[in-house]
C-alpha positions in Angstrom: 126.8 108.5 94.1 123.1 108.6 93.3 121.2 111.8 94.1 118.2 109.7 95.2 117.7 109.5 99.0 116.3 106.2 100.3 113.6 106.6 103.0 112.5 103.5 104.8 109.2 103.8 106.7 107.9 101.5 109.4 104.2 101.9 109.8 100.9 100.0 110.4 97.7 100.3 108.4 95.7 100.6 111.6 97.8 103.6 112.8 96.1 107.0 112.5 99.3 108.8 113.0 101.0 106.8 110.2 98.6 108.3 107.6 99.0 111.8 109.1 102.8 111.3 109.1 102.7 110.1 105.5 101.0 113.4 104.4 103.5 115.4 106.4 106.4 113.6 105.0 105.0 114.1 101.5 104.8 117.8 102.1 108.3 118.0 103.6 109.9 115.8 100.9 108.3 117.6 97.9 111.1 118.7 95.6 113.6 116.1 97.0 114.6 113.1 95.0 113.4 110.4 97.4 112.7 106.7 97.1 110.3 105.4 99.7 109.9 101.9 100.9 107.3 100.8 103.5 108.1 98.2 106.1 105.7 96.1 108.3 104.9 97.0 111.9 101.9 95.6 113.8 100.7 97.7 116.7 98.2 95.1 117.9 99.1 91.7 116.4 96.6 90.0 118.7 93.6 91.8 117.2 91.1 89.4 115.7 90.3 89.6 112.0 86.7 90.4 112.7 86.7 92.6 115.9 83.2 93.0 117.2 82.8 96.6 118.3 83.7 100.2 117.5 87.0 101.9 117.6 86.1 103.2 121.1 85.3 99.6 122.2 88.7 98.5 120.9 90.7 101.3 122.7 88.8 100.7 125.9 89.5 96.9 125.8 93.0 96.9 124.3 94.5 100.1 125.8 92.5 100.1 129.1 91.4 103.7 128.4 88.3 105.1 130.1 85.5 105.3 127.5 84.9 109.0 128.4 88.5 109.9 127.4 88.5 108.0 124.1 85.9 110.1 122.2 87.7 113.4 122.8 91.0 111.8 121.9 89.6 110.5 118.6 88.1 113.9 117.8 91.5 115.4 118.4 93.2 113.0 116.0 90.5 113.5 113.4 91.1 117.2 113.7 94.8 116.9 113.1 94.1 114.6 110.1 91.7 117.2 108.7 94.6 119.7 108.8 96.5 117.6 106.3 93.5 116.9 104.1 92.3 113.6 105.5 88.7 113.0 106.4 88.9 110.3 109.1 85.7 108.4 110.0 86.2 106.6 113.2 82.5 105.7 113.5 82.8 103.6 110.3 86.2 102.2 110.9 86.4 98.4 111.1 89.1 97.3 113.4 91.0 94.2 112.3 94.3 92.3 112.3 96.7 93.8 109.7 99.1 91.0 109.0 97.5 90.1 105.7 97.5 93.8 104.7 101.2 93.9 105.4 101.7 90.8 103.2 99.8 92.5 100.5 102.2 95.5 100.7 105.1 93.2 100.1 103.3 91.6 97.2 102.6 95.1 95.8 106.3 96.0 96.2 107.3 92.9 94.2 105.0 94.1 91.5 106.0 97.8 91.5 102.9 99.1 93.2 103.7 99.4 96.9 103.2 103.2 97.2 99.8 103.0 95.5 98.8 100.1 97.6 99.8 101.7 100.9 97.8 104.8 100.1 94.8 102.7 99.0 94.9 100.7 102.2 95.1 103.7 104.5 92.3 105.5 102.7 90.1 102.4 102.8 90.6 101.9 106.5 90.5 105.4 107.9 88.3 107.3 105.4 86.0 104.7 103.7 85.4 102.3 106.6 86.4 99.3 104.4 87.6 96.0 105.9 91.4 95.5 105.4 91.9 92.2 107.2 90.2 89.6 105.0 91.7 88.2 101.9 88.8 88.8 99.6 88.5 92.5 100.7 92.2 93.0 100.3 92.1 91.5 96.8 89.4 93.9 95.8 91.6 96.8 96.9 94.6 95.4 95.2 92.7 95.1 91.9 91.8 98.8 92.2 95.6 99.7 92.0 96.1 97.4 89.0 97.2 94.2 90.7 96.0 90.7 89.6 93.2 90.0 91.9 93.3 86.2 91.6 97.1 86.1 92.1 96.7 88.3 95.2 94.2 85.8 96.6 96.7 83.0 95.9 99.6 84.8 97.5 97.7 85.8 100.7 96.1 82.4 101.1 99.6 80.9 100.9 101.2 83.4 103.3 103.7 83.9 100.5 105.1 87.1 102.0 104.7 86.4 105.7 108.4 85.8 106.2 109.1 89.3 104.7 106.6 90.8 107.2 108.5 89.1 110.1 111.8 90.2 108.7 110.6 93.8 108.8 109.5 93.4 112.3 112.8 91.9 113.4 114.6 94.8 111.7 112.5 97.3 113.6 113.5 95.6 116.9 117.2 95.9 115.9 116.7 99.6 115.2 115.0 99.9 118.6 111.7 101.1 116.9 108.9 100.9 119.5 106.3 103.0 117.8 105.2 104.1 114.4 105.5 105.9 112.0 109.2 105.7 112.0 111.3 107.1 109.1 114.9 106.0 108.5 116.5 108.5 106.0 119.5 107.4 104.0 120.0 104.5 106.4 121.4 107.0 109.0 118.8 109.4 110.4 115.7 108.3 112.3 112.6 110.4 112.7 109.9 109.2 115.0 106.3 110.2 114.7 104.2 112.4 112.5 106.6 115.3 112.7 106.1 118.7 111.0 107.0 118.8 107.2 110.0 121.1 108.1 111.6 118.3 110.2 111.6 116.0 107.2 112.9 118.7 104.9 115.7 119.5 107.3 116.8 115.9 107.5 116.7 115.6 103.7 118.7 118.8 103.3 121.2 117.5 105.8 121.7 114.3 103.7 122.1 116.3 100.6 124.7 118.6 102.1 126.7 115.7 103.3 126.8 114.2 99.8 128.2 117.4 98.2 132.0 116.8 97.5 134.2 119.1 99.5 
């Protein structure tokens, strides 16, 4: 049996807890032989590609939250992000539909660059205030991780990987995943949310211990 532990992660690029959870997982899984694969999950599939307004405007309109509660909540999230080394800039963030970004992640997986692409998209969205919903902008980011820009444009324009995005979402429904990030470790253990690194380490240790022949 292989020593490598497969970890399947459902997440969305527009999910602040997904980037925080990514960092906490990386800390908890350091030293373990893991193979990570990211899967598509859209928190707000009805979001327009070019949402007019700030992150506060979006949360007020989409979540029905009072505006006076949103700013302290975002400050709280940014503070937690800072604890794991992420400099969130909610003022610069450009809210958008993420279905094309998820297609790009499947394209990147097919070309051996999914992990780099996932990190690049999250950083672009939460730290740099880049647009991650339009084909041309996504192609620019793809080129930065070594992918063929022209071929990315072709793929995204053709919705080449849209079926794979939908397959991920259907699998999430079968697993009963209602929120992200959600980590499935070794196809058996589920961890929901941006848990402490120790929670991931414990689950990985459990898998390793079960693999040791008696």
